[in-house]
Backbone as CSV, one residue per row, in Angstrom:
resi,resn,N_x,N_y,N_z,CA_x,CA_y,CA_z,C_x,C_y,C_z
1,UNK,90.175,83.621,135.663,89.476,84.604,134.835,90.009,84.532,133.403
2,UNK,89.132,84.547,132.433,89.543,84.459,131.043,89.931,85.817,130.493
3,UNK,90.809,85.826,129.494,91.252,87.065,128.858,90.300,87.437,127.731
4,UNK,90.033,88.728,127.545,89.114,89.144,126.479,89.742,89.027,125.097
5,UNK,88.916,88.688,124.126,89.287,88.660,122.722,88.346,89.589,121.978
6,UNK,88.896,90.547,121.255,88.088,91.464,120.470,87.768,90.787,119.138
7,UNK,86.501,90.439,118.930,86.078,89.762,117.709,85.516,90.790,116.734
8,UNK,86.064,90.790,115.521,85.642,91.705,114.461,84.871,90.900,113.411
9,UNK,83.635,91.307,113.156,82.822,90.651,112.133,82.817,91.505,110.874
10,UNK,83.511,91.035,109.830,83.557,91.736,108.538,82.450,91.150,107.673
11,UNK,81.291,91.808,107.648,80.066,91.131,107.236,79.801,91.071,105.739
12,UNK,80.451,91.949,104.917,80.064,91.902,103.502,81.177,92.169,102.494
13,UNK,82.110,93.064,102.753,83.145,93.359,101.775,82.611,94.133,100.588
14,UNK,83.490,94.375,99.628,83.109,95.170,98.477,82.500,94.387,97.334
15,UNK,82.798,93.085,97.257,82.371,92.308,96.093,81.642,91.019,96.442
16,UNK,81.686,90.606,97.699,81.065,89.328,98.080,79.571,89.350,97.825
17,UNK,79.056,88.249,97.329,77.630,88.105,97.020,77.052,86.910,97.756
18,UNK,75.747,86.958,98.014,75.069,85.794,98.574,75.224,84.627,97.603
19,UNK,75.625,83.492,98.135,75.828,82.318,97.289,75.917,81.061,98.147
20,UNK,75.593,79.943,97.540,75.770,78.633,98.180,75.109,78.547,99.551
21,UNK,74.014,79.286,99.736,73.294,79.240,101.003,73.716,80.282,102.010
22,UNK,74.756,81.071,101.692,75.212,82.129,102.598,74.543,83.448,102.215
23,UNK,73.996,84.139,103.217,73.330,85.418,102.985,74.287,86.550,103.323
24,UNK,74.682,87.308,102.301,75.593,88.452,102.475,74.765,89.729,102.499
25,UNK,74.797,90.495,103.583,73.979,91.713,103.669,74.528,92.815,102.774
26,UNK,73.636,93.513,102.068,74.081,94.590,101.188,73.354,95.908,101.446
27,UNK,72.091,95.886,101.833,71.377,97.133,102.109,71.715,97.611,103.516
28,UNK,71.557,98.905,103.801,71.809,99.393,105.165,71.011,98.633,106.219
29,UNK,69.763,98.303,105.918,68.932,97.577,106.880,69.473,96.170,107.117
30,UNK,69.887,95.491,106.062,70.442,94.146,106.203,71.756,94.166,106.973
31,UNK,72.589,95.148,106.685,73.869,95.263,107.386,73.648,95.527,108.872
32,UNK,72.702,96.404,109.194,72.404,96.713,110.587,71.898,95.475,111.331
33,UNK,71.061,94.690,110.685,70.545,93.488,111.331,71.658,92.462,111.543
34,UNK,72.547,92.304,110.573,73.677,91.398,110.765,74.583,91.894,111.895
35,UNK,74.766,93.205,112.004,75.561,93.755,113.098,74.954,93.383,114.446
36,UNK,73.636,93.488,114.555,72.960,93.128,115.807,73.162,91.655,116.129
37,UNK,72.989,90.802,115.159,73.133,89.364,115.374,74.570,89.004,115.749
38,UNK,75.533,89.647,115.108,76.934,89.376,115.426,77.281,89.858,116.823
39,UNK,76.726,90.997,117.220,76.942,91.488,118.588,76.394,90.488,119.604
40,UNK,75.209,89.983,119.370,74.617,89.019,120.293,75.416,87.723,120.341
41,UNK,76.083,87.389,119.242,76.874,86.165,119.188,78.241,86.323,119.852
42,UNK,78.719,87.582,120.039,79.991,87.783,120.719,80.947,88.758,120.067
43,UNK,80.604,89.305,118.905,81.472,90.298,118.276,81.347,91.639,118.987
44,UNK,82.453,92.368,119.074,82.406,93.709,119.656,82.648,94.793,118.612
45,UNK,83.072,94.406,117.392,83.286,95.343,116.296,82.657,94.745,115.038
46,UNK,81.968,95.584,114.263,81.486,95.173,112.946,82.194,96.017,111.896
47,UNK,82.731,95.361,110.877,83.453,96.016,109.787,82.556,95.992,108.562
48,UNK,82.291,97.176,107.969,81.293,97.242,106.899,81.813,97.944,105.650
49,UNK,81.275,97.508,104.515,81.397,98.173,103.230,79.998,98.575,102.797
50,UNK,79.874,99.726,102.160,78.572,100.185,101.679,78.331,99.674,100.263
51,UNK,77.055,99.474,99.934,76.649,99.070,98.582,75.582,100.042,98.086
52,UNK,75.505,100.198,96.763,74.488,101.073,96.199,73.173,100.308,96.008
53,UNK,72.190,100.933,95.360,70.871,100.319,95.201,70.920,99.045,94.370
54,UNK,71.978,98.879,93.569,72.130,97.681,92.750,73.034,96.640,93.394
55,UNK,73.441,96.897,94.653,74.280,95.949,95.355,75.759,96.053,95.056
56,UNK,76.173,97.086,94.303,77.578,97.273,93.984,78.237,98.170,95.035
57,UNK,79.539,97.963,95.259,80.220,98.770,96.273,80.177,100.243,95.904
58,UNK,80.148,101.075,96.934,80.055,102.512,96.735,80.838,103.246,97.815
59,UNK,81.341,104.408,97.458,81.995,105.282,98.433,81.119,106.436,98.853
60,UNK,79.822,106.363,98.577,78.891,107.448,98.887,78.794,107.650,100.399
61,UNK,79.245,108.801,100.924,79.175,109.034,102.368,77.761,108.944,102.929
62,UNK,76.742,109.292,102.121,75.365,109.238,102.602,74.948,107.804,102.916
63,UNK,75.415,106.853,102.122,75.078,105.450,102.377,75.774,104.959,103.644
64,UNK,77.040,105.332,103.807,77.751,104.965,105.033,77.070,105.565,106.254
65,UNK,76.653,106.812,106.157,75.976,107.463,107.276,74.685,106.730,107.635
66,UNK,73.944,106.304,106.621,72.707,105.553,106.847,73.003,104.244,107.569
67,UNK,74.046,103.551,107.141,74.431,102.291,107.783,74.783,102.513,109.247
68,UNK,75.601,103.532,109.515,76.035,103.804,110.889,74.839,104.115,111.781
69,UNK,73.935,104.948,111.311,72.755,105.304,112.118,71.899,104.073,112.415
70,UNK,71.677,103.259,111.416,70.829,102.078,111.608,71.453,101.086,112.590
71,UNK,72.762,100.908,112.496,73.425,100.005,113.432,73.289,100.519,114.854
72,UNK,73.521,101.812,115.054,73.482,102.376,116.407,72.070,102.409,116.979
73,UNK,71.069,102.370,116.124,69.700,102.270,116.611,69.399,100.886,117.180
74,UNK,70.162,99.890,116.753,69.873,98.504,117.108,70.776,97.921,118.187
75,UNK,72.042,98.390,118.229,73.019,97.689,119.058,74.164,98.619,119.451
76,UNK,74.915,98.213,120.469,76.051,99.003,120.934,77.381,98.523,120.352
77,UNK,77.341,97.655,119.357,78.579,97.175,118.746,79.363,98.351,118.163
78,UNK,80.694,98.297,118.245,81.535,99.328,117.656,81.544,99.166,116.144
79,UNK,81.596,100.277,115.437,81.494,100.269,113.977,82.829,100.656,113.364
80,UNK,83.280,99.827,112.452,84.502,100.096,111.700,84.144,100.154,110.219
81,UNK,84.414,101.292,109.591,84.190,101.417,108.153,85.494,101.183,107.409
82,UNK,85.362,100.675,106.202,86.530,100.451,105.371,87.039,101.774,104.803
83,UNK,88.318,101.795,104.463,88.858,102.890,103.660,89.266,102.381,102.287
84,UNK,88.904,101.115,102.004,89.241,100.536,100.717,88.108,100.628,99.706
85,UNK,86.863,100.697,100.196,85.638,100.758,99.393,85.430,99.470,98.602
86,UNK,86.367,99.151,97.712,86.240,97.977,96.869,86.473,98.335,95.419
87,UNK,86.665,97.332,94.603,86.987,97.535,93.199,85.712,97.573,92.362
88,UNK,85.784,98.235,91.228,84.676,98.272,90.279,85.175,97.785,88.921
89,UNK,84.237,97.501,88.048,84.607,97.109,86.690,84.256,98.234,85.715
90,UNK,85.203,98.564,84.861,84.960,99.548,83.813,83.907,98.978,82.856
91,UNK,82.760,99.672,82.674,81.696,99.118,81.825,82.114,98.939,80.370
92,UNK,83.118,99.697,79.932,83.551,99.615,78.535,84.563,98.504,78.311
93,UNK,85.515,98.361,79.256,86.612,97.407,79.064,86.485,96.156,79.916
94,UNK,85.705,96.240,81.001,85.603,95.113,81.921,86.765,95.017,82.888
95,UNK,87.723,95.942,82.792,88.877,95.918,83.678,88.515,96.405,85.076
96,UNK,89.284,95.914,86.066,89.063,96.337,87.439,89.618,97.734,87.652
97,UNK,88.848,98.575,88.334,89.243,99.958,88.602,89.068,100.231,90.090
98,UNK,90.137,100.696,90.737,90.083,100.996,92.160,89.639,102.444,92.376
99,UNK,89.013,102.748,93.519,88.593,104.124,93.789,89.789,105.046,93.955
100,UNK,89.568,106.320,93.754,90.638,107.308,93.861,90.949,107.598,95.325
101,UNK,92.111,108.191,95.555,92.482,108.595,96.913,91.471,109.585,97.473
102,UNK,90.999,110.504,96.659,90.041,111.505,97.123,88.752,110.856,97.594
103,UNK,88.285,109.858,96.856,87.061,109.161,97.243,87.258,108.412,98.549
104,UNK,88.400,107.799,98.703,88.679,107.034,99.920,88.877,107.951,101.128
105,UNK,89.538,109.084,100.925,89.770,110.007,102.036,88.469,110.604,102.569
106,UNK,87.454,110.685,101.721,86.165,111.203,102.182,85.580,110.342,103.294
107,UNK,85.948,109.060,103.331,85.409,108.163,104.351,86.064,108.365,105.714
108,UNK,87.123,109.153,105.751,87.735,109.487,107.048,86.933,110.571,107.760
109,UNK,86.047,111.238,107.042,85.326,112.384,107.596,83.814,112.176,107.541
110,UNK,83.371,110.956,107.775,81.941,110.656,107.761,81.228,111.313,108.935
111,UNK,79.949,111.612,108.741,79.107,112.168,109.790,77.747,111.453,109.736
112,UNK,77.438,110.668,110.777,78.193,110.426,112.008,79.457,109.602,111.765
113,UNK,80.411,109.754,112.674,81.682,109.059,112.539,81.564,107.619,113.022
114,UNK,82.253,106.700,112.358,82.375,105.352,112.914,83.301,105.382,114.122
115,UNK,83.437,104.270,114.799,84.317,104.188,115.963,85.763,103.908,115.567
116,UNK,85.948,103.119,114.503,87.271,102.712,114.072,87.328,102.704,112.543
117,UNK,88.552,102.611,112.041,88.782,102.635,110.602,89.709,101.478,110.227
118,UNK,89.812,101.207,108.925,90.698,100.156,108.459,91.352,100.537,107.150
119,UNK,92.585,100.064,106.944,93.318,100.425,105.735,94.395,99.370,105.466
120,UNK,94.649,99.097,104.204,95.777,98.240,103.835,97.056,99.056,103.964
121,UNK,98.061,98.480,104.615,99.267,99.246,104.926,100.271,99.285,103.786
122,UNK,100.047,98.517,102.733,100.984,98.520,101.629,100.279,98.278,100.306
123,UNK,100.960,98.581,99.231,100.446,98.243,97.913,100.597,96.736,97.708
124,UNK,99.534,96.112,97.193,99.460,94.655,97.167,99.017,94.164,95.798
125,UNK,99.561,93.018,95.384,99.047,92.317,94.207,97.805,91.557,94.656
126,UNK,96.667,92.245,94.607,95.455,91.771,95.267,94.798,90.636,94.484
127,UNK,94.585,89.536,95.176,93.917,88.362,94.614,93.164,87.667,95.742
128,UNK,91.849,87.580,95.608,91.018,87.029,96.684,89.749,86.427,96.066
129,UNK,89.867,85.275,95.415,88.701,84.705,94.725,87.540,84.386,95.639
130,UNK,87.802,84.021,96.890,86.714,83.709,97.818,85.936,84.952,98.221
131,UNK,86.549,86.125,98.043,85.886,87.372,98.389,85.322,88.117,97.200
132,UNK,85.348,87.472,96.028,84.790,88.101,94.836,85.809,88.762,93.932
133,UNK,87.119,88.492,94.171,88.183,89.086,93.362,89.000,87.973,92.694
134,UNK,88.487,87.377,91.621,89.175,86.247,90.988,90.356,86.650,90.113
135,UNK,90.468,87.930,89.786,91.530,88.412,88.911,92.530,89.227,89.715
136,UNK,93.806,88.859,89.643,94.822,89.605,90.380,95.014,90.982,89.771
137,UNK,95.086,91.989,90.649,95.316,93.349,90.185,96.056,94.113,91.274
138,UNK,96.774,95.140,90.893,97.531,95.937,91.861,96.590,96.832,92.651
139,UNK,96.656,96.727,93.978,95.867,97.561,94.881,96.832,98.589,95.469
140,UNK,96.764,99.803,94.962,97.752,100.829,95.295,97.331,101.611,96.528
141,UNK,98.232,101.699,97.491,98.063,102.564,98.656,99.266,103.497,98.699
142,UNK,99.100,104.688,98.175,100.225,105.611,98.063,100.652,106.099,99.441
143,UNK,101.929,106.472,99.593,102.377,106.995,100.890,101.644,108.267,101.281
144,UNK,101.313,109.105,100.329,100.595,110.340,100.645,99.205,110.031,101.206
145,UNK,98.518,109.088,100.577,97.195,108.705,101.050,97.256,108.097,102.446
146,UNK,98.211,107.201,102.661,98.337,106.560,103.963,98.658,107.577,105.060
147,UNK,99.606,108.463,104.791,100.001,109.432,105.807,98.848,110.360,106.176
148,UNK,98.109,110.827,105.183,96.976,111.706,105.469,95.908,110.983,106.278
149,UNK,95.661,109.730,105.936,94.676,108.940,106.681,95.124,108.710,108.110
150,UNK,96.372,108.339,108.295,96.904,108.073,109.634,96.762,109.302,110.527
151,UNK,97.188,110.445,110.029,97.131,111.662,110.838,95.685,112.012,111.205
152,UNK,94.778,111.900,110.239,93.384,112.274,110.479,92.715,111.342,111.479
153,UNK,92.947,110.052,111.360,92.294,109.083,112.246,92.827,109.188,113.666
154,UNK,94.136,109.272,113.826,94.700,109.346,115.174,94.338,110.647,115.881
155,UNK,94.050,111.710,115.140,93.677,112.989,115.745,92.241,113.011,116.229
156,UNK,91.406,112.060,115.872,89.966,112.133,116.153,89.580,112.131,117.635
157,UNK,90.003,111.253,118.510,90.971,110.187,118.320,90.285,108.846,118.052
158,UNK,90.886,108.068,117.175,90.396,106.728,116.881,91.603,105.856,116.610
159,UNK,91.380,104.711,116.031,92.496,103.864,115.639,92.237,103.307,114.260
160,UNK,93.299,102.783,113.670,93.305,102.366,112.278,93.826,100.943,112.216
161,UNK,93.027,100.060,111.657,93.451,98.674,111.466,94.354,98.614,110.243
162,UNK,95.653,98.337,110.463,96.586,98.202,109.346,96.550,96.758,108.868
163,UNK,95.956,96.527,107.713,95.925,95.180,107.153,97.284,94.883,106.522
164,UNK,97.925,93.823,106.998,99.286,93.491,106.577,99.308,92.058,106.067
165,UNK,99.551,91.902,104.784,99.719,90.569,104.212,101.125,90.384,103.648
166,UNK,101.867,91.460,103.500,103.238,91.408,102.992,104.173,92.044,104.020
167,UNK,105.352,91.448,104.159,106.304,91.893,105.176,106.703,93.353,104.987
168,UNK,106.814,93.806,103.740,107.297,95.163,103.500,106.387,96.214,104.127
169,UNK,105.113,95.890,104.361,104.189,96.869,104.932,104.599,97.261,106.344
170,UNK,105.178,96.320,107.099,105.636,96.638,108.454,106.795,97.625,108.381
171,UNK,107.721,97.384,107.465,108.837,98.309,107.297,108.386,99.681,106.850
172,UNK,107.374,99.722,106.005,106.857,101.006,105.531,106.276,101.805,106.688
173,UNK,105.481,101.156,107.532,104.903,101.842,108.685,105.993,102.307,109.644
174,UNK,107.028,101.483,109.825,108.131,101.871,110.704,108.840,103.109,110.157
175,UNK,108.978,103.174,108.840,109.596,104.359,108.222,108.736,105.594,108.451
176,UNK,107.426,105.454,108.325,106.536,106.582,108.599,106.700,107.059,110.040
177,UNK,106.830,106.104,110.962,107.032,106.487,112.363,108.351,107.236,112.533
178,UNK,109.380,106.779,111.848,110.678,107.472,111.895,110.560,108.895,111.357
179,UNK,109.667,109.092,110.391,109.465,110.416,109.800,108.570,111.313,110.649
180,UNK,108.040,110.777,111.753,107.225,111.578,112.654,105.744,111.596,112.340
181,UNK,105.288,110.712,111.460,103.866,110.679,111.113,103.035,110.236,112.317
182,UNK,103.556,109.301,113.105,102.876,108.851,114.323,103.911,108.273,115.278
183,UNK,103.493,108.049,116.506,104.360,107.558,117.573,104.411,106.036,117.528
184,UNK,105.582,105.464,117.244,105.689,104.021,117.143,105.419,103.308,118.470
185,UNK,105.471,104.035,119.595,105.251,103.429,120.911,103.800,103.531,121.386
186,UNK,102.944,104.109,120.581,101.544,104.283,120.984,100.865,102.933,121.197
187,UNK,100.045,102.811,122.247,99.381,101.536,122.533,98.147,101.289,121.675
188,UNK,97.735,102.279,120.888,96.539,102.123,120.071,96.867,101.786,118.613
189,UNK,98.120,101.520,118.299,98.467,101.019,116.972,97.896,99.604,116.835
190,UNK,97.272,99.322,115.692,96.569,98.046,115.494,97.109,97.391,114.230
191,UNK,97.836,96.293,114.398,98.413,95.545,113.291,97.586,94.293,113.053
192,UNK,97.117,94.107,111.829,96.280,92.956,111.484,97.012,92.115,110.446
193,UNK,97.380,90.891,110.833,98.160,90.027,109.961,97.236,89.067,109.218
194,UNK,97.323,89.104,107.874,96.384,88.352,107.070,97.011,87.292,106.200
195,UNK,96.186,86.299,105.845,96.561,85.290,104.861,95.337,84.977,104.016
196,UNK,95.549,84.231,102.928,94.448,83.915,102.030,94.199,84.991,101.001
197,UNK,94.948,86.084,101.069,94.858,87.201,100.128,96.234,87.391,99.495
198,UNK,96.255,87.586,98.184,97.514,87.925,97.503,98.595,86.871,97.698
199,UNK,98.208,85.605,97.766,99.151,84.493,97.885,100.007,84.566,99.146
200,UNK,99.541,85.270,100.168,100.274,85.308,101.433,100.334,83.905,102.027
201,UNK,101.479,83.494,102.572,101.601,82.151,103.136,100.639,81.942,104.304
202,UNK,100.222,80.693,104.496,99.319,80.401,105.621,99.970,79.518,106.674
203,UNK,101.287,79.335,106.596,101.970,78.514,107.589,102.109,79.252,108.921
204,UNK,102.101,78.507,110.032,102.283,79.141,111.347,103.568,79.948,111.439
205,UNK,104.615,79.491,110.760,105.892,80.199,110.818,105.780,81.618,110.279
206,UNK,104.917,81.808,109.289,104.764,83.140,108.705,104.079,84.075,109.687
207,UNK,103.047,83.587,110.362,102.375,84.415,111.357,103.330,84.743,112.502
208,UNK,104.102,83.764,112.921,105.066,84.004,113.997,106.081,85.057,113.592
209,UNK,106.532,85.013,112.336,107.501,85.997,111.860,106.890,87.395,111.805
210,UNK,105.675,87.505,111.265,105.011,88.808,111.202,104.830,89.383,112.598
211,UNK,104.381,88.552,113.510,104.150,89.024,114.874,105.452,89.523,115.511
212,UNK,106.522,88.745,115.362,107.806,89.136,115.954,108.335,90.425,115.332
213,UNK,108.223,90.534,114.016,108.697,91.735,113.343,107.872,92.949,113.754
214,UNK,106.546,92.785,113.804,105.686,93.890,114.219,105.974,94.339,115.638
215,UNK,106.185,93.377,116.527,106.461,93.727,117.933,107.794,94.447,118.067
216,UNK,108.770,94.087,117.245,110.076,94.742,117.328,110.008,96.190,116.863
217,UNK,109.089,96.489,115.931,108.959,97.850,115.409,107.954,98.686,116.205
218,UNK,106.932,98.017,116.731,105.852,98.710,117.452,105.570,97.948,118.747
219,UNK,106.387,98.161,119.771,106.377,97.299,120.956,105.091,97.317,121.762
220,UNK,104.279,98.348,121.638,103.060,98.442,122.438,101.781,98.241,121.629
221,UNK,101.919,97.856,120.378,100.759,97.715,119.498,99.897,96.527,119.894
222,UNK,98.592,96.636,119.624,97.725,95.468,119.661,97.823,94.799,118.297
223,UNK,97.534,93.507,118.262,97.655,92.806,116.988,96.540,91.788,116.834
224,UNK,96.227,91.532,115.562,95.140,90.612,115.288,95.402,89.791,114.047
225,UNK,94.433,88.945,113.713,94.576,88.041,112.581,93.344,88.105,111.686
226,UNK,93.574,87.879,110.392,92.532,87.810,109.376,92.888,86.666,108.436
227,UNK,92.078,85.623,108.436,92.278,84.509,107.518,91.192,84.521,106.468
228,UNK,91.566,84.668,105.199,90.573,84.732,104.129,90.356,83.359,103.507
229,UNK,89.181,83.183,102.914,88.865,81.937,102.254,88.744,80.783,103.240
230,UNK,89.275,79.654,102.872,89.160,78.452,103.699,90.143,78.449,104.867
231,UNK,90.986,79.468,104.922,91.942,79.572,106.026,91.379,80.357,107.199
232,UNK,90.120,80.781,107.147,89.621,81.725,108.145,89.741,81.195,109.572
233,UNK,89.287,79.990,109.840,89.326,79.490,111.210,90.696,78.951,111.608
234,UNK,91.416,78.401,110.669,92.764,77.919,110.991,93.643,79.080,111.430
235,UNK,93.597,80.172,110.681,94.422,81.345,110.993,93.958,82.000,112.288
236,UNK,92.639,82.074,112.476,92.111,82.660,113.709,92.529,81.839,114.924
237,UNK,92.485,80.523,114.806,92.886,79.661,115.916,94.360,79.825,116.230
238,UNK,95.196,79.916,115.203,96.619,80.167,115.414,96.827,81.469,116.179
239,UNK,96.128,82.515,115.743,96.272,83.804,116.406,95.842,83.762,117.859
240,UNK,94.712,83.119,118.121,94.219,83.024,119.499,95.206,82.261,120.370
241,UNK,95.739,81.168,119.840,96.708,80.375,120.600,97.974,81.171,120.894
242,UNK,98.297,82.144,120.032,99.499,82.957,120.210,99.228,84.243,120.988
243,UNK,97.978,84.452,121.414,97.665,85.598,122.263,97.264,86.860,121.526
244,UNK,96.673,86.741,120.337,96.272,87.933,119.593,95.245,88.759,120.365
245,UNK,95.188,90.035,120.061,94.214,90.936,120.675,92.874,90.858,119.958
246,UNK,92.921,90.804,118.618,91.707,90.794,117.811,91.725,89.609,116.856
247,UNK,90.538,89.126,116.526,90.391,88.086,115.511,89.235,88.493,114.618
248,UNK,89.491,88.525,113.326,88.476,88.963,112.371,88.041,87.799,111.489
249,UNK,86.747,87.722,111.273,86.195,86.795,110.299,84.836,87.317,109.880
250,UNK,84.267,86.721,108.869,83.000,87.194,108.345,82.962,86.959,106.852
251,UNK,81.809,87.210,106.241,81.620,86.862,104.842,82.467,87.693,103.880
252,UNK,83.003,88.843,104.321,83.959,89.540,103.462,85.166,88.663,103.176
253,UNK,85.591,87.911,104.187,86.828,87.144,104.101,86.609,85.691,103.702
254,UNK,85.536,85.076,104.165,85.292,83.683,103.853,83.945,83.230,104.381
255,UNK,83.371,82.232,103.738,82.028,81.760,104.088,82.040,80.489,104.922
256,UNK,83.219,79.987,105.264,83.315,78.613,105.745,83.349,78.478,107.258
257,UNK,82.629,77.469,107.742,82.700,77.045,109.127,83.946,76.169,109.314
258,UNK,84.339,75.871,110.553,85.561,75.081,110.761,85.567,73.726,110.064
259,UNK,84.388,73.125,109.892,84.336,71.805,109.242,84.237,71.894,107.725
260,UNK,84.311,73.097,107.172,84.289,73.268,105.730,82.925,73.545,105.134
261,UNK,81.883,73.443,105.940,80.552,73.770,105.444,80.402,75.277,105.278
262,UNK,79.462,75.672,104.400,79.157,77.088,104.222,78.236,77.555,105.344
263,UNK,78.581,78.667,105.980,77.707,79.239,107.006,76.527,79.943,106.334
264,UNK,75.400,79.983,107.021,74.229,80.668,106.475,74.266,82.166,106.741
265,UNK,74.759,82.558,107.923,74.804,83.972,108.299,76.129,84.272,108.984
266,UNK,76.497,85.538,109.011,77.750,85.957,109.634,77.849,85.548,111.101
267,UNK,76.745,85.668,111.828,76.833,85.404,113.263,77.110,83.935,113.572
268,UNK,76.866,83.051,112.622,77.217,81.649,112.833,78.733,81.478,112.885
269,UNK,79.458,82.270,112.109,80.918,82.256,112.188,81.393,82.779,113.541
270,UNK,80.759,83.851,114.007,81.126,84.415,115.301,80.895,83.397,116.418
271,UNK,79.776,82.719,116.378,79.475,81.711,117.398,80.551,80.633,117.457
272,UNK,81.017,80.186,116.299,82.060,79.164,116.259,83.379,79.700,116.797
273,UNK,83.688,80.962,116.501,84.934,81.540,116.996,84.897,81.683,118.511
274,UNK,83.752,82.045,119.059,83.612,82.130,120.517,83.866,80.767,121.149
275,UNK,83.347,79.724,120.528,83.540,78.361,121.057,85.021,77.979,121.034
276,UNK,85.699,78.284,119.936,87.125,77.957,119.828,87.940,78.766,120.826
277,UNK,87.631,80.061,120.946,88.373,80.923,121.863,88.295,80.413,123.290
278,UNK,87.143,79.877,123.691,86.962,79.392,125.059,87.924,78.256,125.378
279,UNK,88.287,77.478,124.385,89.234,76.380,124.599,90.579,76.915,125.060
280,UNK,90.921,78.109,124.619,92.200,78.739,124.959,92.065,79.742,126.101
281,UNK,90.944,79.688,126.823,90.757,80.586,127.951,90.461,82.011,127.561
282,UNK,89.846,82.212,126.400,89.517,83.551,125.937,87.997,83.706,125.875
283,UNK,87.537,84.887,126.201,86.106,85.200,126.132,85.911,86.417,125.235
284,UNK,84.740,86.563,124.615,84.518,87.732,123.758,84.462,89.023,124.558
285,UNK,85.200,90.031,124.117,85.186,91.331,124.782,83.858,92.028,124.529
286,UNK,83.370,92.741,125.522,82.204,93.598,125.357,82.628,94.864,124.601
287,UNK,81.714,95.528,123.893,82.098,96.727,123.145,82.806,97.791,123.978
288,UNK,82.310,98.083,125.184,82.974,99.086,126.009,84.370,98.642,126.424
289,UNK,84.530,97.349,126.634,85.842,96.799,126.940,86.761,96.935,125.727
290,UNK,86.214,96.683,124.549,86.990,96.820,123.327,87.425,98.268,123.114
291,UNK,86.585,99.235,123.475,86.965,100.647,123.369,88.254,100.917,124.149
292,UNK,88.322,100.382,125.346,89.518,100.585,126.176,90.716,99.867,125.578
293,UNK,90.528,98.630,125.182,91.617,97.833,124.637,92.205,98.472,123.388
294,UNK,91.340,99.034,122.539,91.787,99.608,121.277,92.202,101.068,121.392
295,UNK,92.149,101.632,122.597,92.642,102.983,122.822,91.740,104.085,122.330
296,UNK,90.439,103.837,122.289,89.502,104.831,121.775,89.114,105.893,122.797
297,UNK,89.460,105.679,124.048,89.047,106.620,125.085,90.151,107.602,125.468
298,UNK,91.230,107.650,124.676,92.309,108.570,124.986,91.891,110.011,124.647
299,UNK,92.701,110.957,125.073,92.371,112.370,124.857,92.406,112.715,123.377
300,UNK,91.500,113.614,122.972,91.441,114.042,121.576,92.736,114.706,121.157
301,UNK,93.194,114.336,119.948,94.403,114.929,119.404,95.660,114.177,119.738
302,UNK,95.572,113.126,120.577,96.759,112.357,120.925,97.249,111.563,119.727
303,UNK,98.497,111.692,119.393,99.087,110.964,118.268,100.317,110.199,118.697
């Protein structure tokens, strides 16, 4: 019997645009259709960013609500909304401007609620040219913002994907656990180790180190991988070979198929990941199976 792999399709991101033959969904209807196609291809979670009428990222709760409703009308895939929203450009200066904590916290209280949430676990020198961020800038995640988000999400009850590209983020989360913000032994803690963003190393040794460090601090956590840019399939394959719980890919992170060609749609990436996973005895988890694996069926208020 093969072991389940929770596949996360991050279909659009905050800045990614259709290019080079790849279609990036931006309207609620387009996002919902991509979610359906990714579910049919083997994904059990879809990760989404909202866009406004001009295709720019937005934190408008009404747009997120529209996306969630449309997806649920089409498919049973689990929905994960971002808590990062995405960067904007100041119309006067052209400088990158990140959303405020207040704007981001509003996404923790969407109605209807998504199934899962995601957040960067540390402040990062953010650089991701393949995702539409060619200029490095500081992406600040304050401790107050993180703690409030953690408490709110775990009380729902849901889970929070901690995006980790720098080692210090693991130590920061461990310190929060020491302070009583959450239970470090909880089985629904979700650590996502990334590369291709912020000059994070892409060597296997780095992933092995992150995994070992995370397991030592959070012994019952599930863990996953995110490879951005041209590292998407290499990093995902490394994670699968090492027994990861989740593997994320999609046009938010990179447009490339394993052979370096540009994919036309998100679900083509999912199809390739399913094929690779099968080589290692892994099969795509069904959404209801993913709910159990990610700890979404626990009692309300459990932290």
